LUMRO-404496 format. One record per residue (C-alpha): x, y, z; residue in three letters; residue number from 1. Coordinates in nm, 3 decimals. Layout:
N
+---------+---------+---------+-------+-------+
!      px !      py !      pz ! lumnu ! milum !
+---------+---------+---------+-------+-------+
!       X !       Y !       Z !   ALA !   NUM !
...
+---------+---------+---------+-------+-------+
END
This chain:
228
+---------+---------+---------+-------+-------+
!      px !      py !      pz ! lumnu ! milum !
+---------+---------+---------+-------+-------+
!   5.604 !  35.230 !  14.939 !   UNK !     1 !
!   5.445 !  35.084 !  15.254 !   UNK !     2 !
!   5.083 !  34.999 !  15.331 !   UNK !     3 !
!   4.915 !  34.975 !  15.671 !   UNK !     4 !
!   4.694 !  34.682 !  15.767 !   UNK !     5 !
!   4.573 !  34.738 !  16.121 !   UNK !     6 !
!   4.883 !  34.733 !  16.341 !   UNK !     7 !
!   5.099 !  34.581 !  16.068 !   UNK !     8 !
!   5.304 !  34.768 !  15.813 !   UNK !     9 !
!   5.396 !  34.572 !  15.503 !   UNK !    10 !
!   5.654 !  34.676 !  15.249 !   UNK !    11 !
!   5.563 !  34.628 !  14.883 !   UNK !    12 !
!   5.912 !  34.481 !  14.851 !   UNK !    13 !
!   5.826 !  34.180 !  15.066 !   UNK !    14 !
!   5.447 !  34.155 !  15.052 !   UNK !    15 !
!   5.473 !  33.821 !  14.867 !   UNK !    16 !
!   5.760 !  33.682 !  15.070 !   UNK !    17 !
!   5.727 !  33.306 !  15.107 !   UNK !    18 !
!   5.494 !  33.269 !  14.809 !   UNK !    19 !
!   5.585 !  33.086 !  14.489 !   UNK !    20 !
!   5.474 !  33.220 !  14.151 !   UNK !    21 !
!   5.470 !  33.054 !  13.810 !   UNK !    22 !
!   5.466 !  33.283 !  13.507 !   UNK !    23 !
!   5.421 !  33.135 !  13.160 !   UNK !    24 !
!   5.547 !  33.300 !  12.843 !   UNK !    25 !
!   5.793 !  33.500 !  13.052 !   UNK !    26 !
!   6.105 !  33.522 !  12.835 !   UNK !    27 !
!   6.024 !  33.876 !  12.720 !   UNK !    28 !
!   5.761 !  34.149 !  12.711 !   UNK !    29 !
!   5.476 !  34.151 !  12.961 !   UNK !    30 !
!   5.557 !  33.806 !  13.096 !   UNK !    31 !
!   5.913 !  33.904 !  13.181 !   UNK !    32 !
!   5.797 !  34.230 !  13.339 !   UNK !    33 !
!   5.544 !  34.048 !  13.556 !   UNK !    34 !
!   5.798 !  33.788 !  13.664 !   UNK !    35 !
!   6.038 !  34.062 !  13.769 !   UNK !    36 !
!   5.762 !  34.248 !  13.955 !   UNK !    37 !
!   5.669 !  33.933 !  14.147 !   UNK !    38 !
!   6.033 !  33.881 !  14.238 !   UNK !    39 !
!   6.063 !  34.241 !  14.355 !   UNK !    40 !
!   5.758 !  34.183 !  14.575 !   UNK !    41 !
!   5.943 !  33.895 !  14.742 !   UNK !    42 !
!   5.797 !  33.591 !  14.566 !   UNK !    43 !
!   6.005 !  33.298 !  14.447 !   UNK !    44 !
!   5.942 !  33.283 !  14.073 !   UNK !    45 !
!   5.942 !  33.013 !  13.808 !   UNK !    46 !
!   6.005 !  33.184 !  13.474 !   UNK !    47 !
!   5.879 !  32.953 !  13.199 !   UNK !    48 !
!   5.862 !  32.980 !  12.824 !   UNK !    49 !
!   5.862 !  32.772 !  12.508 !   UNK !    50 !
!   6.188 !  32.952 !  12.428 !   UNK !    51 !
!   6.492 !  32.925 !  12.653 !   UNK !    52 !
!   6.830 !  33.067 !  12.566 !   UNK !    53 !
!   7.127 !  32.830 !  12.531 !   UNK !    54 !
!   6.903 !  32.531 !  12.458 !   UNK !    55 !
!   6.953 !  32.511 !  12.083 !   UNK !    56 !
!   6.608 !  32.609 !  11.953 !   UNK !    57 !
!   6.475 !  32.395 !  11.671 !   UNK !    58 !
!   6.386 !  32.677 !  11.432 !   UNK !    59 !
!   6.219 !  32.445 !  11.184 !   UNK !    60 !
!   6.007 !  32.284 !  11.454 !   UNK !    61 !
!   5.917 !  32.620 !  11.605 !   UNK !    62 !
!   5.778 !  32.735 !  11.271 !   UNK !    63 !
!   5.451 !  32.559 !  11.356 !   UNK !    64 !
!   5.404 !  32.810 !  11.638 !   UNK !    65 !
!   5.405 !  33.096 !  11.389 !   UNK !    66 !
!   5.642 !  33.345 !  11.239 !   UNK !    67 !
!   5.663 !  33.564 !  11.551 !   UNK !    68 !
!   5.777 !  33.277 !  11.774 !   UNK !    69 !
!   6.031 !  33.161 !  11.519 !   UNK !    70 !
!   6.162 !  33.515 !  11.480 !   UNK !    71 !
!   6.226 !  33.567 !  11.851 !   UNK !    72 !
!   6.387 !  33.223 !  11.884 !   UNK !    73 !
!   6.667 !  33.342 !  11.658 !   UNK !    74 !
!   6.744 !  33.659 !  11.856 !   UNK !    75 !
!   6.900 !  33.763 !  12.187 !   UNK !    76 !
!   6.557 !  33.876 !  12.310 !   UNK !    77 !
!   6.489 !  33.536 !  12.468 !   UNK !    78 !
!   6.564 !  33.595 !  12.837 !   UNK !    79 !
!   6.405 !  33.310 !  13.030 !   UNK !    80 !
!   6.712 !  33.213 !  13.234 !   UNK !    81 !
!   6.837 !  33.571 !  13.241 !   UNK !    82 !
!   6.511 !  33.684 !  13.400 !   UNK !    83 !
!   6.539 !  33.413 !  13.665 !   UNK !    84 !
!   6.896 !  33.529 !  13.735 !   UNK !    85 !
!   6.778 !  33.889 !  13.778 !   UNK !    86 !
!   6.517 !  33.776 !  14.029 !   UNK !    87 !
!   6.778 !  33.582 !  14.224 !   UNK !    88 !
!   6.990 !  33.896 !  14.243 !   UNK !    89 !
!   6.695 !  34.063 !  14.419 !   UNK !    90 !
!   6.698 !  33.794 !  14.688 !   UNK !    91 !
!   6.417 !  33.545 !  14.611 !   UNK !    92 !
!   6.482 !  33.208 !  14.452 !   UNK !    93 !
!   6.400 !  33.158 !  14.085 !   UNK !    94 !
!   6.411 !  32.906 !  13.803 !   UNK !    95 !
!   6.417 !  32.950 !  13.426 !   UNK !    96 !
!   6.250 !  32.652 !  13.260 !   UNK !    97 !
!   6.125 !  32.544 !  12.919 !   UNK !    98 !
!   5.754 !  32.462 !  12.916 !   UNK !    99 !
!   5.518 !  32.402 !  12.627 !   UNK !   100 !
!   5.166 !  32.479 !  12.753 !   UNK !   101 !
!   5.012 !  32.252 !  12.490 !   UNK !   102 !
!   5.166 !  31.944 !  12.656 !   UNK !   103 !
!   5.001 !  31.831 !  12.983 !   UNK !   104 !
!   5.282 !  31.589 !  13.070 !   UNK !   105 !
!   5.543 !  31.863 !  13.032 !   UNK !   106 !
!   5.338 !  32.103 !  13.244 !   UNK !   107 !
!   5.305 !  31.847 !  13.523 !   UNK !   108 !
!   5.676 !  31.769 !  13.508 !   UNK !   109 !
!   5.770 !  32.136 !  13.530 !   UNK !   110 !
!   5.525 !  32.200 !  13.815 !   UNK !   111 !
!   5.691 !  31.911 !  13.998 !   UNK !   112 !
!   6.034 !  32.070 !  13.945 !   UNK !   113 !
!   5.904 !  32.402 !  14.075 !   UNK !   114 !
!   5.754 !  32.242 !  14.384 !   UNK !   115 !
!   6.079 !  32.062 !  14.463 !   UNK !   116 !
!   6.294 !  32.370 !  14.418 !   UNK !   117 !
!   6.074 !  32.664 !  14.518 !   UNK !   118 !
!   5.768 !  32.523 !  14.694 !   UNK !   119 !
!   5.404 !  32.473 !  14.603 !   UNK !   120 !
!   5.271 !  32.715 !  14.342 !   UNK !   121 !
!   5.065 !  32.986 !  14.511 !   UNK !   122 !
!   5.036 !  33.227 !  14.217 !   UNK !   123 !
!   4.988 !  33.139 !  13.851 !   UNK !   124 !
!   5.012 !  33.397 !  13.575 !   UNK !   125 !
!   4.884 !  33.252 !  13.247 !   UNK !   126 !
!   5.062 !  33.477 !  13.001 !   UNK !   127 !
!   5.179 !  33.232 !  12.732 !   UNK !   128 !
!   5.007 !  33.298 !  12.402 !   UNK !   129 !
!   5.046 !  33.316 !  12.028 !   UNK !   130 !
!   5.008 !  33.623 !  11.814 !   UNK !   131 !
!   5.098 !  33.595 !  11.451 !   UNK !   132 !
!   4.827 !  33.397 !  11.275 !   UNK !   133 !
!   4.757 !  33.681 !  11.036 !   UNK !   134 !
!   4.527 !  33.599 !  10.744 !   UNK !   135 !
!   4.188 !  33.692 !  10.607 !   UNK !   136 !
!   3.917 !  33.446 !  10.698 !   UNK !   137 !
!   3.913 !  33.256 !  10.369 !   UNK !   138 !
!   4.287 !  33.193 !  10.402 !   UNK !   139 !
!   4.280 !  33.078 !  10.766 !   UNK !   140 !
!   4.375 !  32.713 !  10.807 !   UNK !   141 !
!   4.224 !  32.462 !  11.048 !   UNK !   142 !
!   4.572 !  32.382 !  11.182 !   UNK !   143 !
!   4.648 !  32.743 !  11.278 !   UNK !   144 !
!   4.302 !  32.788 !  11.430 !   UNK !   145 !
!   4.352 !  32.476 !  11.643 !   UNK !   146 !
!   4.697 !  32.595 !  11.752 !   UNK !   147 !
!   4.555 !  32.928 !  11.872 !   UNK !   148 !
!   4.302 !  32.735 !  12.077 !   UNK !   149 !
!   4.564 !  32.494 !  12.213 !   UNK !   150 !
!   4.807 !  32.764 !  12.325 !   UNK !   151 !
!   4.604 !  33.071 !  12.415 !   UNK !   152 !
!   4.305 !  32.904 !  12.577 !   UNK !   153 !
!   4.398 !  32.541 !  12.634 !   UNK !   154 !
!   4.733 !  32.639 !  12.784 !   UNK !   155 !
!   4.570 !  32.849 !  13.055 !   UNK !   156 !
!   4.323 !  32.569 !  13.130 !   UNK !   157 !
!   4.598 !  32.305 !  13.160 !   UNK !   158 !
!   4.824 !  32.518 !  13.380 !   UNK !   159 !
!   4.537 !  32.609 !  13.611 !   UNK !   160 !
!   4.439 !  32.244 !  13.633 !   UNK !   161 !
!   4.797 !  32.147 !  13.725 !   UNK !   162 !
!   4.826 !  32.386 !  14.021 !   UNK !   163 !
!   4.462 !  32.383 !  14.134 !   UNK !   164 !
!   4.477 !  32.078 !  14.368 !   UNK !   165 !
!   4.757 !  32.231 !  14.574 !   UNK !   166 !
!   4.583 !  32.567 !  14.597 !   UNK !   167 !
!   4.260 !  32.400 !  14.696 !   UNK !   168 !
!   4.434 !  32.194 !  14.963 !   UNK !   169 !
!   4.603 !  32.503 !  15.112 !   UNK !   170 !
!   4.284 !  32.711 !  15.078 !   UNK !   171 !
!   4.480 !  32.987 !  14.906 !   UNK !   172 !
!   4.569 !  33.064 !  14.548 !   UNK !   173 !
!   4.584 !  33.342 !  14.292 !   UNK !   174 !
!   4.540 !  33.288 !  13.918 !   UNK !   175 !
!   4.577 !  33.574 !  13.672 !   UNK !   176 !
!   4.484 !  33.511 !  13.309 !   UNK !   177 !
!   4.631 !  33.755 !  13.059 !   UNK !   178 !
!   4.359 !  33.820 !  12.806 !   UNK !   179 !
!   4.360 !  34.121 !  12.571 !   UNK !   180 !
!   4.152 !  34.418 !  12.463 !   UNK !   181 !
!   4.111 !  34.214 !  12.145 !   UNK !   182 !
!   3.868 !  34.001 !  12.347 !   UNK !   183 !
!   3.629 !  34.296 !  12.346 !   UNK !   184 !
!   3.726 !  34.484 !  12.031 !   UNK !   185 !
!   3.820 !  34.195 !  11.803 !   UNK !   186 !
!   4.146 !  34.142 !  11.616 !   UNK !   187 !
!   4.156 !  34.221 !  11.244 !   UNK !   188 !
!   4.272 !  33.921 !  11.040 !   UNK !   189 !
!   4.332 !  33.726 !  11.364 !   UNK !   190 !
!   4.006 !  33.547 !  11.443 !   UNK !   191 !
!   4.181 !  33.281 !  11.649 !   UNK !   192 !
!   4.355 !  33.537 !  11.868 !   UNK !   193 !
!   4.041 !  33.742 !  11.929 !   UNK !   194 !
!   3.827 !  33.435 !  11.998 !   UNK !   195 !
!   4.073 !  33.271 !  12.238 !   UNK !   196 !
!   4.134 !  33.591 !  12.433 !   UNK !   197 !
!   3.756 !  33.627 !  12.472 !   UNK !   198 !
!   3.744 !  33.264 !  12.578 !   UNK !   199 !
!   3.991 !  33.341 !  12.857 !   UNK !   200 !
!   3.736 !  33.578 !  13.009 !   UNK !   201 !
!   3.477 !  33.300 !  13.018 !   UNK !   202 !
!   3.732 !  33.058 !  13.164 !   UNK !   203 !
!   3.824 !  33.315 !  13.427 !   UNK !   204 !
!   3.462 !  33.369 !  13.532 !   UNK !   205 !
!   3.396 !  32.995 !  13.558 !   UNK !   206 !
!   3.709 !  32.923 !  13.763 !   UNK !   207 !
!   3.643 !  33.224 !  13.985 !   UNK !   208 !
!   3.304 !  33.079 !  14.083 !   UNK !   209 !
!   3.461 !  32.748 !  14.178 !   UNK !   210 !
!   3.769 !  32.899 !  14.334 !   UNK !   211 !
!   3.564 !  33.121 !  14.566 !   UNK !   212 !
!   3.472 !  32.808 !  14.762 !   UNK !   213 !
!   3.839 !  32.726 !  14.823 !   UNK !   214 !
!   4.014 !  33.057 !  14.884 !   UNK !   215 !
!   4.131 !  33.082 !  14.523 !   UNK !   216 !
!   4.079 !  33.405 !  14.332 !   UNK !   217 !
!   4.086 !  33.408 !  13.951 !   UNK !   218 !
!   4.107 !  33.730 !  13.752 !   UNK !   219 !
!   4.169 !  33.838 !  13.395 !   UNK !   220 !
!   4.378 !  34.134 !  13.279 !   UNK !   221 !
!   4.314 !  34.285 !  12.935 !   UNK !   222 !
!   4.623 !  34.477 !  12.818 !   UNK !   223 !
!   4.652 !  34.657 !  12.489 !   UNK !   224 !
!   4.920 !  34.597 !  12.228 !   UNK !   225 !
!   5.272 !  34.548 !  12.361 !   UNK !   226 !
!   5.564 !  34.482 !  12.127 !   UNK !   227 !
!   5.900 !  34.388 !  12.277 !   UNK !   228 !
+---------+---------+---------+-------+-------+
END
């Protein structure tokens, strides 16, 4: 597919050539698909996730992130480095890195690694999130509620904050927050998930207002259920 812009003709295969993208929660599912799509479009891609194959996952420690995270950690469906390798086969450069979006120091360290290896982050896809805190309201715990907030909403805030100065300096940036239809419809027995995904829409609107002054666009995408 090719698109015409005045006298120029740009291929969809290289429309993002020279840009660097950071995708969180990209070891599988939507995050992996988006990372691959960005690579196909020519971007250099940092594929990040809490789970990275061949790094000896601490299953007991990961239990605090919920049953779903712990389940995937013990399978061959973790493809953080494998996704980066697939992108490199397409031509762009790529990295597969562990990153916990609840830890500001780790985020800043990883962003530094990305900048050194791939260049300044031009595109951020905030996809990392938890799903799995299933319980009726009276059985919800404060700890699980706080974790939903820390990962699903706080993670997007921290990652945006880490790449924002560079985008502002260059007067160009793209941030895509992956919310959910649960933000509008609710999530049965998952109040933390529904609330944080709705919060992402508010965060998106607020950052979009500020970003408009600096050439930074901020948008939210609300997919339906995807199980991979």
